[in-house]
BAMAR-632734 format. One record per residue (C-alpha): x, y, z. Coordinates in steps of 0.1 Angstrom, whole numbers, plus 5000, padded with zeros to 4 digits. Example, Ala and Ser with C-alpha at 12.3 -4.5 7.8 and 13.67 -1.06 7.14 Angstrom:
BEGIN
512349555078;513749895071;
//
This chain:
BEGIN
928049572924;927349942926;924350132923;923150472927;920150392946;922050132969;919149902962;917549662938;914349792921;910849642927;908549532902;906149802914;908450072905;908649962868;904849912866;904250292878;906750392852;904550222825;901250332842;902950692839;903450652800;899750502800;898050782812;897451152800;899951262823;902551182798;900751332769;903451612764;906251342762;907351272727;910451062713;912151022745;913250712766;912150672801;915050502820;913850342853;917050192864;917650352897;920450552886;922650242868;923350412836;924050762852;927550692864;
//
């Protein structure tokens, strides 16, 4: 199996992406999809 990051993601990495969306840091993000897949869909 090929992955851009050459490793599997850790649950904490997904949790951090969710936390970002739940904070004011993401207040300017609208109508987008945050892909946290380690580059799987990039290539």
